[in-house]
N, C-alpha and C positions, 0 to 999 in steps of 0.2 A: 655315542664310540666310547668306548673305555679306551682313556687315552693311552694304555700301555698295550693294546691290539691294536691301535692306531699307526698303520702303514703308510699315510699318505705321502709322496712325495719318495718313498723307496725304492729302489727294483730287486727285485727278485729273479733269479734265474732257475731254474726246475729243468733238470734233466728226465727224463723219459716221461715228459710233461704232457704226451700226445691222449693220453688214457691211465685209467686206475689210479692207483695211488698218485702219483705226480696230476693229474688233471684235478683229482680234487685239491691238493693242494694250491696249486698256482690260481685254482679259480677260490679257492678262501681265502688267499692273500688278498689275490685284485680286489673279492668284495667290501678289504677296509682297507683300502687306498694304494694298495701298492699298483706298481706299473710291473709286467713280468714281462720274462724273454722263456719262453717255452721251445724248449729243443727235443729231437729225440732224432732216429734215423728217417723218418719219414715227413716230410716238410708240409706236405699235403696236409695230413693229420694236424700239425702244429696249427696251421695256419688255420682249420675249422676252432682248435679251444683258441686263438689268437682274438678272435672273432667273437667270440661268449663273451670275452674279456672288455671288447674295445664297445663291446655295447652296454658293460656297465661306466663305460665314459671313463676307463682307464686305457693309457698306453699298453701295447705288446707288440710282440716283434717273434716272428714265427722264424727257426731257423734250423733247420737239417745240419744234422750232424753224429757220425757213429765216434759212441767218446772212446771206442777203443784205439781208435787212431791219434797218435797225438794232434799230426799237421793239423783233422780239424778241427783237435778242442781248441788249437791255439786259434785259430779262424774264427770259433764263434766268439771267443774270449775280446779277441779284437772286434768283431763288429758291434756286440753289447756296450761297451765303453767306447764305439763309434757313435753312436745310438744315443745311447742314456750317458753317459760320461759315468757311468758308478755301477757297482753292484752291492746293495746293503745283504743280502740277503742270496746264499748258494742252497741249492739242492739238490745233493749226488744221489736221484734216485735211481737213472737206469741200472737197470739189473737184467739176468738173463740164469735161466735155470735149466737147459735143455736133459729130456728123458735118453735112458740108453738100456740096452738090456740085461747089460752086465760089466762091469768095469775094465776090461781087456778089450770092448769096443770104443771107450773115449777112447778117438786119434787125438795125435798131439795139435794138428789145429783144431778140434774144439775145446780141448783144456784151456789152448792159449787165449782163444776167444773170450770162456768162458773169464780168463782171469784179467782181458782185457777190461771187457765190458764192468765187470764188478769190481775190480780192483785196481789195475792201472793207469784207467780213466779216474776216478775221483781222483786218485793220486796229482793228478797230471792238475786239474782242474782246483783242487785247493793250492798247490802250489803256486799257480800262475791268479789265481783269483785272493786267494787269502792273501800274495803277499801286495798285492794293490790296497786292497782292504788295511794291510797295516797300515803302509804311508800314506793310507787317507784318514776317512773318516770312521775304521774301523766296518765292523759287521758280524754274520753269523752264517757258519757252515751248519749244514747238517746233513747226515750222512744219515741213508736207510737202508739197516743192515735189515740179516734176516737170524730168528731162532737156530737155525741150520747153523750158525755160528757156536751155539752155544751147544747143541744139542745135536752132536755130529749121527747122522742118520744114513742107513744104505735108499740109491738111488740121486742125491745131492754131493758128491763126494768132494767137487771141484769148486761149486757152488758156497757149499759153507766152509772150506777153506779161501776161496776169497772174501767171505763176509769177516769172515775169524779176521783177516788181513786188514778189511778196513775197522773194524772197531782196535785193531792196534792203531792203526793210523790217527783216527780221532785224537787220539788219548797226545800222540807224540804233537802233533801239531794245533794242540790247542796250547802243549809251552814252547812251539816253533813262530808261532803270531802273535801270541798273547803279549801284553794282559788285553788291547782293543779287539781283538777279533777270536769269536767263540766260537769253539768246533766239541759238537755234540753228534749224538749218533741214536737211532731209534730205531731198538732192536723190534723189526716188526713179525709177528706171529702170521699162519692161513687167512688170507683176507681172499676176498670171491672178488675177485677182477678178472676181466678177459680170459685170463693165465686159467684160472679156476673152469673154464669151460670144457678144459680137458682130461680133467678129473674122473674119477671113477666115485660120483657124488655121495652114493650108497656107503663105499666104503670109507669114506671121508666125513660123513654124517656120527658113523658109528665109532670112528674115532676122536671124533671131539666129542663127542659123552663120554669116552672113559679116560678122552689127556687134555681136555681144556676147562678149568675151571666154568667157562660159559656158556662151554657146551654146544659151541656154533664158530662159523669162520667170522671172522669182522667183514663188516660193511666199508667202501673205503672209505667212504665220508668218517669214520672212526678213527682215521688217523690224523685229522685233521687237528685234532685239539693240541695233541703234542708240540703237533710241528708247527701250531702258532705261538706255543708256549715257547718255543727254543729259538723262534725268528726273533721273536719279540724283545721289548725291554723288561718283561718280566723276568725273565731269564739270567739277569744282567751279571748273576751269582754263581751262573750253572757252566760249567766248562768243562772238555774232555770226559762226559762221562757216557752212560749207556742207559737210555729209557725205553721197557721193554712197553712195546703195547703189542700182547699177543694173546688177549683172552685166558690167561693163566695158564700157559701150556708148563706142562709137567717137567 
């Protein structure tokens, strides 16, 4: 194995790790030697991914956590450090982008929930994990954002605003916990994960041909290359930045 992509002995914590992009990143890190904390709201689904990781000969911990609730985040972090004694890679992948008929139908509770999962939760995780990383052996934090943060569009206003905030936090946390903690952001385009099952695929495919250079949606495993780069020693001089993995979205 290329030592730049060797995660043997390292520990990764992946939120939203039970499916979609999170699952792919968790498995990719484990395949390269990492022990992984898999967390999402559904502990049972996390346990399934953890079992896949353990079948590779790695250690894994499944933990149910709603990242919009700071008390649950603090419990997650304490449990991870109690089990492994360290976190070397934090991937803030959990997110939500609910559909709504019109803007006035967005309730305050829904708005707060979108902000909680996409912005408030990552802030707290970066703060508490980043502080421990900085006091220890350093580490890498990767935030998963969205092209909705760069190209505001109808039907994703709260989500796009939250992800734009996450882009900003990426930059500020890079300075807060540098030099030995790197904080970067992947701006993801449309990926064909479980969420895409609710899409009008004919409309999506027409839009992809018109507005994506690759003329299609991404497959979940296509996020892995950027994530491994940012998590690994390959990116020692890369911090406070965003990398677009979006199929060339206009």
